[in-house]
C-alpha positions as CSV (number, residue, x, y, z in Angstrom):
1,M,-26.9,9.2,-4.3
2,I,-28.3,8.6,-7.8
3,I,-25.4,10.5,-9.3
4,L,-22.9,8.5,-7.2
5,L,-24.4,5.2,-8.4
6,L,-24.3,6.4,-12.0
7,F,-20.6,7.4,-11.8
8,A,-19.8,4.2,-9.9
9,F,-21.3,2.2,-12.9
10,L,-19.4,4.3,-15.4
11,S,-16.1,3.9,-13.4
12,G,-16.6,0.1,-13.5
13,L,-17.5,0.2,-17.1
14,V,-14.2,1.8,-18.1
15,T,-12.2,-0.6,-16.0
16,I,-11.9,-2.9,-19.0
17,A,-9.5,-0.3,-20.4
18,A,-7.4,-0.1,-17.2
19,P,-3.9,-1.5,-17.2
20,C,-4.7,-3.2,-13.8
21,I,-7.1,-5.6,-15.5
22,W,-4.9,-6.5,-18.5
23,P,-2.9,-9.2,-16.7
24,I,-6.0,-11.3,-16.0
25,L,-7.6,-10.8,-19.4
26,P,-5.6,-13.7,-21.0
27,I,-6.9,-16.1,-18.3
28,V,-10.5,-14.9,-18.8
29,L,-10.1,-15.4,-22.6
30,S,-8.5,-18.9,-22.1
31,S,-11.2,-20.0,-19.7
32,A,-14.1,-18.7,-21.8
33,A,-12.7,-20.2,-25.1
34,T,-12.3,-23.8,-23.7
35,G,-15.8,-24.4,-22.3
36,G,-19.5,-24.4,-22.9
37,H,-21.6,-21.5,-24.0
38,K,-22.5,-20.6,-20.4
39,R,-18.9,-20.4,-19.3
40,P,-18.4,-16.6,-20.0
41,L,-21.4,-15.8,-17.8
42,G,-20.0,-18.1,-15.1
43,I,-16.6,-16.4,-15.2
44,T,-18.1,-12.9,-15.0
45,I,-20.5,-13.6,-12.1
46,G,-17.6,-15.4,-10.3
47,V,-15.3,-12.4,-10.6
48,V,-17.8,-9.8,-9.4
49,T,-19.1,-12.0,-6.6
50,S,-15.8,-12.9,-5.0
51,F,-14.3,-9.4,-5.4
52,S,-17.4,-7.7,-3.9
53,I,-17.9,-10.1,-1.0
54,L,-14.2,-10.1,-0.1
55,T,-13.9,-6.3,-0.3
56,L,-16.9,-5.7,1.8
57,T,-16.6,-8.4,4.4
58,I,-12.9,-9.4,4.9
59,A,-12.4,-6.9,7.8
60,Y,-15.4,-8.5,9.6
61,I,-14.4,-12.0,8.9
62,V,-10.8,-11.5,10.2
63,T,-12.2,-10.0,13.4
64,I,-14.4,-13.1,14.0
65,I,-12.0,-15.7,12.7
66,P,-8.4,-14.5,12.9
67,F,-6.4,-15.7,9.9
68,D,-4.0,-14.3,7.2
69,P,-6.1,-13.1,4.2
70,E,-3.1,-14.0,2.0
71,I,-4.2,-17.6,2.4
72,L,-7.2,-17.0,0.1
73,R,-4.8,-15.7,-2.5
74,Y,-2.7,-18.9,-2.5
75,I,-5.9,-21.0,-2.6
76,S,-7.0,-19.1,-5.7
77,V,-3.5,-19.5,-7.2
78,F,-3.8,-23.3,-6.7
79,I,-7.2,-23.4,-8.3
80,I,-6.1,-21.4,-11.4
81,G,-3.0,-23.4,-11.8
82,F,-4.9,-26.7,-11.4
83,L,-7.5,-25.7,-14.0
84,G,-4.7,-24.8,-16.3
85,A,-3.1,-28.2,-15.8
86,T,-6.4,-29.9,-16.8
87,L,-6.2,-28.2,-20.1
88,V,-2.6,-29.2,-20.7
89,I,-3.1,-32.8,-19.5
90,P,-6.2,-34.4,-21.1
91,Q,-6.1,-37.4,-18.7
92,L,-6.3,-35.1,-15.7
93,A,-9.2,-33.3,-17.3
94,G,-11.0,-36.6,-17.7
95,V,-10.6,-37.6,-14.1
96,V,-11.9,-34.2,-12.9
97,E,-14.8,-34.1,-15.3
98,G,-15.8,-37.6,-14.3
99,A,-15.7,-36.7,-10.6
100,V,-17.6,-33.5,-11.1
101,S,-20.2,-35.1,-13.4
102,R,-20.9,-37.9,-10.8
103,L,-21.3,-35.3,-8.1
104,S,-23.5,-33.1,-10.3
105,G,-25.6,-36.0,-11.4
106,R,-26.7,-36.5,-7.8
107,L,-27.5,-32.9,-7.3
108,S,-28.8,-32.0,-10.8
109,P,-29.1,-34.9,-13.3
110,K,-29.9,-32.5,-16.1
111,N,-26.4,-31.0,-16.1
112,A,-24.2,-33.7,-17.6
113,N,-21.0,-31.8,-17.8
114,P,-20.9,-28.8,-15.6
115,S,-17.1,-28.5,-15.5
116,T,-17.0,-27.0,-18.9
117,G,-20.1,-24.8,-18.5
118,F,-21.3,-22.3,-16.0
119,A,-20.0,-24.0,-12.9
120,G,-16.5,-24.4,-14.2
121,G,-16.4,-20.7,-15.3
122,F,-17.9,-19.6,-12.0
123,T,-15.1,-21.4,-10.1
124,T,-12.4,-19.7,-12.3
125,G,-14.1,-16.4,-11.8
126,L,-14.2,-16.8,-8.0
127,S,-10.5,-17.3,-8.0
128,L,-9.8,-14.4,-10.3
129,G,-11.9,-12.1,-8.1
130,I,-9.8,-12.9,-5.1
131,V,-6.5,-12.1,-6.8
132,W,-7.6,-9.1,-8.9
133,T,-6.5,-5.6,-7.7
134,P,-8.2,-2.9,-9.8
135,C,-6.9,0.6,-10.4
136,A,-8.8,2.4,-7.6
137,G,-10.2,5.8,-8.1
138,P,-11.9,7.9,-5.4
139,I,-15.1,5.8,-5.5
140,L,-13.5,2.4,-5.1
141,A,-11.0,3.8,-2.6
142,T,-13.8,5.1,-0.4
143,I,-15.5,1.7,-0.5
144,A,-12.3,-0.1,0.5
145,T,-11.5,2.3,3.3
146,L,-15.0,2.1,4.8
147,S,-14.9,-1.7,4.5
148,A,-11.4,-1.8,6.2
149,T,-12.8,0.1,9.2
150,R,-16.0,-2.0,9.3
151,A,-18.2,0.9,8.4
152,V,-20.2,-0.8,5.6
153,S,-23.7,0.5,5.2
154,A,-26.5,-0.3,2.8
155,E,-25.4,2.7,0.7
156,V,-21.9,1.4,0.4
157,V,-23.2,-2.0,-0.7
158,F,-25.3,-0.3,-3.4
159,V,-22.4,1.7,-4.7
160,M,-20.3,-1.5,-4.8
161,I,-23.1,-3.3,-6.8
162,A,-23.2,-0.4,-9.3
163,Y,-19.4,-0.4,-9.7
164,M,-19.2,-4.2,-10.2
165,S,-22.2,-4.1,-12.6
166,G,-20.1,-1.7,-14.7
167,V,-17.2,-4.1,-14.5
168,A,-19.3,-7.1,-15.4
169,L,-20.8,-5.8,-18.7
170,P,-17.5,-5.3,-20.7
171,L,-15.9,-8.3,-19.0
172,F,-18.8,-10.6,-20.1
173,L,-18.7,-9.2,-23.6
174,F,-14.9,-9.8,-23.8
175,A,-15.3,-13.4,-22.6
176,L,-18.2,-14.0,-24.9
177,L,-16.5,-12.5,-28.0
178,G,-13.4,-14.5,-27.3
179,Q,-15.4,-17.7,-27.1
180,K,-17.2,-16.9,-30.4
181,L,-13.9,-16.2,-32.1
182,F,-12.5,-19.6,-31.3
183,T,-15.7,-21.6,-31.8
184,K,-16.9,-20.0,-35.0
185,T,-13.6,-19.7,-36.8
186,R,-13.4,-22.8,-39.0
187,G,-9.7,-22.5,-39.5
188,L,-9.1,-22.9,-35.8
189,S,-11.4,-25.8,-35.2
190,K,-8.8,-28.4,-36.2
191,Y,-6.3,-27.0,-33.7
192,T,-8.7,-27.0,-30.7
193,G,-6.6,-29.4,-28.7
194,S,-3.4,-27.4,-29.2
195,I,-5.2,-24.2,-28.4
196,Q,-6.5,-25.6,-25.2
197,K,-3.0,-26.6,-24.2
198,V,-1.7,-23.1,-25.0
199,F,-4.4,-21.6,-22.9
200,G,-3.6,-24.0,-20.1
201,V,0.0,-22.9,-20.1
202,I,-1.2,-19.3,-19.9
203,M,-3.2,-20.1,-16.8
204,I,-0.3,-21.9,-15.2
205,I,2.1,-19.0,-15.9
206,T,-0.5,-16.6,-14.6
207,A,-0.8,-18.6,-11.4
208,I,3.0,-18.5,-10.9
209,L,3.1,-14.8,-11.5
210,I,0.4,-14.3,-8.9
211,A,2.1,-16.6,-6.4
212,T,5.4,-14.7,-6.7
213,G,3.7,-11.3,-6.5
214,Y,4.9,-10.4,-10.0
215,D,1.3,-9.7,-11.1
216,R,1.2,-6.6,-8.8
217,R,4.5,-5.4,-10.1
218,L,3.3,-5.9,-13.7
219,Q,0.2,-3.9,-12.9
220,A,2.2,-1.1,-11.5
221,T,4.5,-1.1,-14.5
222,L,1.6,-1.0,-16.9
223,L,0.0,1.8,-15.0
224,D,3.2,3.8,-15.1
225,A,3.4,3.1,-18.8
226,V,-0.2,4.4,-19.3
227,P,-0.5,7.3,-16.8
228,S,-3.3,8.9,-18.8
229,Y,-5.7,6.3,-17.4
230,S,-5.2,7.5,-13.8
231,T,-5.7,11.1,-14.9
232,F,-8.9,10.1,-16.8
233,L,-10.2,8.2,-13.8
234,L,-9.6,11.1,-11.4
235,K,-11.3,13.5,-13.8
236,L,-14.3,11.1,-14.2
237,E,-14.8,10.6,-10.5
238,G,-13.4,13.9,-9.2
239,N,-16.3,16.2,-10.0
240,D,-18.0,18.2,-7.2
241,A,-21.2,16.0,-7.3
242,V,-19.3,12.8,-6.8
243,T,-17.0,14.3,-4.2
244,S,-19.9,15.6,-2.2
245,S,-21.6,12.2,-2.3
246,L,-18.5,10.4,-1.2
247,D,-18.1,12.9,1.7
248,T,-21.7,12.0,2.7
249,L,-20.9,8.3,2.4
250,R,-17.9,8.7,4.7
251,G,-19.9,10.9,7.2
252,V,-17.7,14.0,6.4
253,N,-19.5,17.3,6.5
254,R,-17.3,19.3,4.1
255,D,-19.7,22.3,4.2
256,A,-19.4,22.5,7.9
257,K,-15.6,22.5,7.6
258,T,-15.4,25.2,5.0
259,Q,-18.4,27.5,5.5
260,M,-19.1,27.7,9.2
261,P,-18.6,31.2,10.7
262,F,-15.3,31.1,12.5
263,P,-14.3,33.5,15.3
264,E,-12.4,36.5,14.4
265,A,-8.6,35.9,14.5
266,G,-7.5,39.2,15.9
267,G,-6.0,40.4,12.7
268,S,-3.9,37.2,12.1
269,S,-2.6,36.7,8.6
270,L,-3.1,32.9,8.7
271,P,-6.1,31.7,6.7
272,K,-8.9,29.6,8.2
273,L,-8.8,26.1,6.6
274,G,-11.6,24.4,8.4
275,V,-12.6,22.8,11.7
276,A,-10.0,20.2,12.8
277,P,-11.6,16.7,12.7
278,E,-11.8,14.6,15.9
279,F,-9.4,11.7,16.5
280,V,-11.2,8.6,15.4
281,G,-10.4,4.9,15.2
282,I,-7.3,5.2,17.5
283,T,-5.9,1.8,18.5
284,H,-3.8,3.0,21.5
285,W,-2.8,6.2,23.1
286,L,0.8,6.5,24.3
287,N,2.1,9.1,26.7
288,S,-1.6,9.9,27.4
289,E,-4.9,8.4,28.5
290,G,-6.4,9.9,25.3
291,V,-7.6,13.4,24.3
292,T,-10.2,14.9,22.0
293,M,-10.1,18.0,19.9
294,E,-12.9,19.4,22.1
295,E,-10.8,19.0,25.2
296,L,-7.9,20.7,23.4
297,K,-9.8,23.9,22.7
298,G,-8.0,26.8,24.4
299,K,-4.6,25.4,23.3
300,V,-2.6,25.8,20.1
301,V,-2.3,22.3,18.7
302,L,0.1,20.8,16.2
303,I,-1.0,17.5,14.7
304,D,2.0,15.6,13.4
305,F,1.3,12.5,11.1
306,W,4.4,10.3,11.2
307,T,5.6,6.7,11.2
308,Y,8.8,5.6,13.0
309,T,10.7,4.1,10.0
310,C,10.1,7.0,7.7
311,I,13.4,8.9,7.5
312,N,11.6,12.1,6.4
313,C,9.6,11.9,9.6
314,I,12.6,11.2,11.7
315,R,14.4,14.2,10.4
316,T,11.5,16.4,11.5
317,L,11.3,15.0,15.0
318,P,14.1,17.2,16.5
319,Y,12.0,20.2,15.5
320,V,8.7,18.8,16.6
321,T,10.0,17.6,20.0
322,G,11.9,20.9,20.4
323,W,8.8,23.0,19.8
324,Y,6.8,21.0,22.3
325,E,9.4,21.4,25.0
326,K,9.9,25.1,24.2
327,Y,6.2,26.2,24.1
328,K,4.3,23.6,26.3
329,D,4.1,26.0,29.2
330,D,2.6,28.7,26.9
331,G,-0.6,26.8,25.9
332,F,0.9,24.7,23.1
333,I,0.7,21.0,22.6
334,V,1.7,18.4,20.0
335,I,-0.3,15.3,19.2
336,G,1.6,12.7,17.2
337,V,-0.6,10.5,15.0
338,H,1.3,7.4,14.1
339,A,0.0,5.9,10.8
340,P,2.1,2.8,9.9
341,E,3.6,2.3,6.5
342,F,4.5,-1.4,7.1
343,E,2.5,-4.1,9.0
344,F,5.1,-4.5,11.8
345,E,4.8,-0.7,12.6
346,K,1.4,-1.5,14.0
347,K,2.9,-3.1,17.0
348,T,2.5,-0.9,20.1
349,S,5.8,-2.0,21.6
350,N,7.7,-0.9,18.5
351,V,6.1,2.5,18.5
352,Q,6.8,2.8,22.3
353,N,10.5,2.0,21.6
354,A,10.6,4.7,18.9
355,I,9.0,7.2,21.4
356,E,11.7,6.5,23.9
357,Q,14.5,6.6,21.2
358,Y,13.5,10.0,19.9
359,K,12.5,11.4,23.3
360,I,8.9,12.1,22.4
361,N,7.1,13.4,25.5
362,Y,3.8,14.5,23.9
363,P,0.7,12.2,23.4
364,V,1.0,9.8,20.5
365,A,-2.1,8.1,18.9
366,Q,-1.8,4.9,17.0
367,D,-3.9,5.2,13.9
368,N,-3.4,1.7,12.7
369,D,-6.6,1.7,10.5
370,F,-5.9,5.2,9.1
371,A,-9.2,6.4,10.4
372,T,-7.9,9.8,11.6
373,W,-5.6,10.0,8.6
374,R,-8.7,9.8,6.4
375,A,-10.7,12.2,8.6
376,Y,-8.0,14.8,7.8
377,D,-7.9,13.7,4.2
378,N,-4.2,13.4,4.6
379,H,-1.9,11.8,2.0
380,Y,1.7,12.3,3.3
381,W,4.4,11.3,5.8
382,P,5.2,13.6,7.5
383,A,2.3,16.0,7.6
384,K,1.6,18.9,10.0
385,Y,-1.7,20.6,10.8
386,L,-1.5,23.7,13.1
387,I,-4.7,24.4,14.9
388,D,-5.8,27.5,16.8
389,T,-7.5,27.7,20.2
390,N,-10.9,27.5,18.6
391,G,-10.2,24.2,16.9
392,V,-9.7,25.7,13.5
393,I,-6.9,24.5,11.1
394,R,-4.8,27.6,10.3
395,Y,-1.7,26.2,8.6
396,T,-0.5,22.9,7.0
397,H,2.9,21.6,5.8
398,F,3.7,18.4,4.1
399,G,7.1,16.8,4.0
400,E,10.3,18.3,5.4
401,G,11.5,21.9,5.6
402,E,10.0,25.3,6.3
403,Y,10.8,24.8,10.0
404,D,11.3,28.6,10.6
405,L,7.9,29.4,9.0
406,T,6.1,26.7,11.0
407,E,7.6,28.0,14.3
408,K,6.7,31.6,13.4
409,N,3.1,30.5,12.8
410,I,3.1,28.7,16.2
411,Q,4.3,32.0,17.8
412,E,1.6,33.9,15.9
413,L,-1.2,31.7,17.1
414,L,0.1,31.8,20.7
415,K,0.2,35.6,20.4
416,E,-3.3,35.6,19.1
417,A,-4.4,33.5,22.1
418,G,-2.9,36.2,24.5
419,Q,0.4,34.6,25.2
420,S,3.5,36.8,25.3
421,A,5.2,37.0,21.9
422,R,8.5,35.2,21.4
423,E,10.6,35.8,18.4
424,D,13.6,33.5,18.9
425,L,13.6,30.4,16.8
426,L,14.7,26.9,17.7
427,D,18.3,26.2,16.9
428,V,18.5,22.7,15.4
429,K,21.2,21.3,13.2
430,E,19.6,21.2,9.7
431,S,19.2,17.5,8.7
432,T,16.8,17.9,5.8
433,K,18.2,16.6,2.5
434,S,19.3,19.1,0.0
435,G,20.1,18.6,-3.7
436,P,19.8,15.4,-5.7
437,I,20.4,12.2,-3.8
438,T,19.4,8.5,-4.3
439,P,15.6,8.2,-3.9
440,E,13.9,5.9,-1.5
441,I,14.1,2.3,-2.7
442,Y,11.5,-0.3,-1.7
443,L,12.6,-4.0,-1.5
444,G,9.3,-5.8,-1.3
445,S,7.7,-7.1,-4.5
446,A,4.7,-4.8,-4.4
447,R,6.8,-1.6,-4.8
448,I,10.2,-2.9,-5.9
449,D,12.1,-0.6,-8.1
450,H,15.7,0.4,-9.1
451,L,16.5,-3.3,-9.5
452,A,19.7,-3.7,-11.7
453,S,19.1,-7.3,-12.6
454,P,17.4,-7.8,-16.0
455,E,14.7,-9.9,-14.4
456,R,12.8,-9.6,-11.1
457,P,14.1,-12.0,-8.5
458,I,11.9,-15.0,-8.1
459,N,11.7,-16.6,-4.7
460,G,14.5,-18.9,-4.0
461,V,16.5,-18.1,-7.2
462,Q,20.0,-16.8,-6.8
463,L,20.7,-13.6,-8.7
464,F,24.3,-12.3,-8.8
465,S,25.2,-8.9,-10.2
466,L,28.8,-7.7,-10.5
467,P,29.5,-4.3,-8.9
468,Q,30.6,-2.8,-12.2
469,S,27.2,-3.6,-13.7
470,L,25.4,-1.4,-11.2
471,S,24.5,2.1,-12.2
472,R,23.9,4.9,-9.6
473,D,20.6,4.5,-7.7
474,S,20.3,0.8,-8.5
475,F,20.7,-2.4,-6.5
476,A,20.9,-6.1,-6.9
477,Y,20.2,-9.2,-4.7
478,T,22.9,-11.8,-4.3
479,G,22.1,-15.3,-3.1
480,P,18.6,-16.7,-2.4
481,W,15.9,-14.4,-1.2
482,K,12.2,-14.8,-0.5
483,L,10.1,-11.9,-1.6
484,S,6.7,-10.8,-0.4
485,D,4.7,-7.6,-0.9
486,E,6.3,-5.5,1.8
487,Q,9.7,-7.1,2.4
488,A,12.5,-9.3,1.3
489,E,13.6,-12.2,3.5
490,V,17.1,-13.8,3.7
491,S,16.7,-17.5,2.7
492,E,20.3,-18.6,3.5
493,K,23.3,-17.3,5.3
494,G,25.5,-15.3,2.9
495,A,22.7,-13.7,0.9
496,G,23.3,-10.1,0.3
497,I,22.4,-6.8,-1.3
498,L,24.6,-4.6,-3.5
499,I,23.5,-1.0,-3.9
500,K,25.2,2.0,-5.6
501,F,24.1,5.2,-4.0
502,Y,24.8,9.0,-4.0
503,A,24.1,10.4,-0.6
504,K,25.6,11.4,2.8
505,D,23.6,8.9,4.9
506,V,22.1,5.5,4.2
507,Y,19.3,4.0,6.3
508,L,17.5,0.6,6.0
509,V,14.3,-0.7,7.7
510,I,15.1,-4.1,9.1
511,T,13.2,-6.8,11.1
512,P,15.4,-9.5,12.7
513,K,14.4,-13.1,13.2
514,S,16.0,-13.0,16.6
515,S,18.0,-10.5,18.7
516,D,21.2,-12.2,17.5
517,D,20.9,-11.3,13.8
518,I,24.1,-9.9,12.2
519,I,24.9,-8.1,9.0
520,A,28.4,-7.5,7.6
521,A,28.6,-4.1,6.0
522,F,31.2,-3.0,3.3
523,L,31.7,0.3,1.6
524,D,33.7,0.1,-1.6
525,D,34.8,-3.4,-0.5
526,K,36.1,-2.2,2.8
527,P,34.4,-2.9,6.2
528,I,32.5,0.1,7.5
529,K,34.0,1.5,10.6
530,A,31.6,4.3,11.5
531,T,31.0,5.9,14.9
532,D,27.9,7.9,13.9
533,S,25.8,4.9,12.7
534,D,24.6,1.5,13.8
535,V,27.7,-0.2,12.3
536,S,30.5,-1.3,14.6
537,E,33.7,-2.6,13.2
538,G,32.0,-3.7,9.9
539,Y,29.0,-5.4,11.5
540,I,25.4,-4.4,12.4
541,N,23.7,-6.2,15.3
542,I,20.0,-6.3,14.5
543,D,18.1,-6.5,17.8
544,T,14.7,-5.0,17.0
545,E,12.3,-3.9,14.2
546,R,13.4,-0.3,13.3
547,L,15.2,2.0,10.9
548,Y,19.0,1.3,11.0
549,H,21.6,4.0,10.2
550,I,24.2,2.2,8.1
551,V,26.4,4.8,6.3
552,S,27.4,8.2,7.7
553,L,29.6,10.4,5.6
554,D,30.8,14.0,5.9
555,T,29.5,14.9,2.4
556,K,27.3,13.5,-0.3
557,E,29.3,11.0,-2.4
558,E,28.8,8.0,-4.7
559,H,29.7,4.7,-3.2
560,L,29.0,1.0,-3.5
561,L,27.4,-0.5,-0.3
562,Q,27.5,-4.3,0.2
563,L,25.5,-6.0,2.9
564,N,26.1,-9.7,3.7
565,F,23.4,-11.2,5.9
566,Q,24.7,-13.8,8.4
567,T,21.3,-15.0,9.7
568,P,18.5,-16.6,7.6
569,G,15.1,-15.0,8.3
570,T,16.2,-11.4,8.5
571,Q,13.8,-9.1,6.7
572,V,14.5,-5.8,4.9
573,Y,11.9,-3.3,3.7
574,A,13.2,-0.1,2.3
575,F,16.4,2.0,1.9
576,T,16.2,5.8,2.5
577,F,18.9,8.3,2.1
578,G,20.0,11.6,3.6
579,G,22.0,14.5,2.1
């Protein structure tokens, strides 16, 4: 535990060099340089306090008092913007300081002007702590996942304190040195009023960036520009001592998984990769009353991690469902673990619709909190874990492909279990993409990419891009859109998307406002008239939240797809492509 606390402190200490903290440093500097000598300390304590409390307790709070945690973000944005306005407008600052001084005079007469000292800095810091998203290495990621599943222990709290202590030290020094620079430099003293206004503008701009979600996009861009930081962080926190301590914190007995004496495999060539973890944190079971790995001993088990809007997962389903139907009478079972990529995928009714659509007859577990996902230390959609009759993982595969190999391994484990050997392989039309095609494109602000317009679309602002200005694998919004982290929402009828792609099939994850939502679809300026997609005579009727098949071609080709949305409120999430 001591080693973990030490590395947590070191990890926090180097956070000041992380691209993820750079966007908030100007506001720390501006706040510290425009107040009393106690203001840097107030800012620092405010940041570490709000971030720590929010991270550790938000899952508990939402359970007790259901509300959208994003509300806290907007409250913080308002506070930051308002404090910036007080620096730009001296009259407003006077009114605020007068009100705060009167209130403080009643509570603590000795503090005549708290708004420019510790209290003012603490308020700013509290707001920054709510909106700050650090670059998470294994240590902070473990804290976050344990907090999300309401598994906070005293040890987790101590690790968080150690981490935030490391964050606090350089942050305080940065704020303090910034304050000293502006207060001790004689040449700047005569420009104090102007400097305050400049810093006020910085705070207001920062508030706008946070409100529109551009701060997260900026963080991602900076992190991509400085990939060495992520590598350094993983090396710092990825040593065996820290990994072992984190396993203990999560309750994972890695030694038991890798060193226990497994039963002999009867000469099988498949390696022994550890005991399969139990299903934990399952929200609902579908097609089943629920099962455990202990109950499944004696059967060959395939665990399939999937989510119903992931095109890569969908392309593997014909094989997975086919294997189940083919071998279910031979002691073979599939367990689908549905881990949602988007918030709406947590709805049980949506998953049930997908189960019916893809004719899934085996048990499906809703892993909405990613508890089983983490128990398997999984990182991919789709992911397959093949388990023998003794509950030992013998084979894994991530992504698409290798279907013949996976089935041969199923046959080998069934043979090992005493079942009659079968050598014929499932005959499924290959649907896995081959060769270069347009990559997956996310449309929400948190992961937006491949945007052709020179500036990121701001909520409510119309951006028009001519088709000839689009390069392959890029897209543009037309008309007014409202962007949030995961999705883009149509603000007015007629808003659209232009995208130039190279693929055989185009899919789009869509959530309708009602069952009457309609989208007009054009390929190279001509209405799409496809029979193998969800388009009919140039229109798509959006009746439920799912992945829609928009373009179906015979071969991979480059085309311009134009979607004109006829209903305000329709939401789109991500394009995926098939080849």
